Residue, then its C-alpha position, 0 to 999 in steps of 0.5 A: x855251162x855249169x851243171x847247176x846252169x844246165x839244170x836251170x836251163x832244163x827246168x825252165x824248158x819244161x815249166x814252159x812245155x807244161x805251161x804251154x800244153x795246159x794253155x792249150x786246153x781252152x783253145x781246144x774247146x773253143x776248136x772242138x766246139x767249131x768243128x762240132x757245128x761243121x755242116x756235112x749235109x742233109x742238115x746234119x753236123x760234124x758232132x752227130x757223125x764223128x762218133x761211133x757209139x752205135x757202131x760200137x755197141x754193134x760191134x760189141x754184140x758181135x764179137x759175142x758170135x762166131x763172124x760166120x754167123x752175121x757175115x757172108x762168105x765174101x766178108x768173111x774173106x775180107x775179115x780174114x785179110x783184115x786180120x792178117x795185115x792190120x797189127x792194130x785194131x782201131x775203133x773209130x772209122x776215121x783211124x780204121x780207114x787210114x789203117x786200111x788204105x796203108x796195107x800193102x797187100x802180098x798179091x792181087x787177090x788180097x789188093x782186091x779184098x783190101x779195096x773192097x774193105x776201104x769202099x765199106x768204110x768210106x761207104x759208112x762216113x759217106x752215109x753218115x755225111x749225107x753226100x759224097x761231095x766233100x767227102x775227103x774234108x769230112x774225113x779231114x774234119x773227123x780226124x782233127x776232131x778226134x785228135x783234138x778231143x783225144x788231147x783234151x782228154x789227155x789233159x783232163x786225165x792228168x788233171x785227174x790223177x793229179x787231184x788224187x795224188x796232190x789235190x792242192x796242186x791238181x786243184x790249183x791247175x785246174x782252177x787256173x787252166x781249165x775254169x779260167x780262174x784268176x789268181x785272186x779267185x784261185x787264192x780265195x777258192x783254195x784259201x791261201x796267200x799269194x805267196x803260197x799260190x806261186x809257191x804251189x804253182x811252181x811245184x805243181x807245174x813240176x809234178x804235172x811234168x812229172x807224171x806226165x813224162x814231160x820232166x827234164x828236171x831229174 
């Protein structure tokens, strides 16, 4: 295959990858809405329990104080163990639980402390869900919801950057993939011809690939 053909092939793969990612946006929104209405007991839905806003407010307040002022001796031991083993400090309860479950304790006492910490995190999620039954399912649903929201935010952030960096290109992609506008509607809103629309779209996809690290077009 000639060098020119290789570049054309790489260009096509990258363009398709960008299109595939942007086309997932509406599907992400739909799936998030479904998950948020997933019942978890006591008349509650997943939307009401998956976020950690209240816990994080408390965490931010407590970070300004020495831990001995709000933790008992055993809790301080658990905290020390966690700091010794954890390389990351995740904020979401689901992420915290996953990290703590992966800890490989070096002795029996650390393993006991690890299990206690797992139990405390599980208790938080169990209290939110209102029942022990279906606990693992609730955890899985929370994890999926958080992952989907992260992907959604990544697309939105990339488009925000595009609109600062290349306003016309960013606006075009947002109109097509976020607002689901037709080509005619996009042409009207941007005040451009059909030929300009397709030329800008091609460039916009290339720029999106470049700024998000998806490009093979170098």
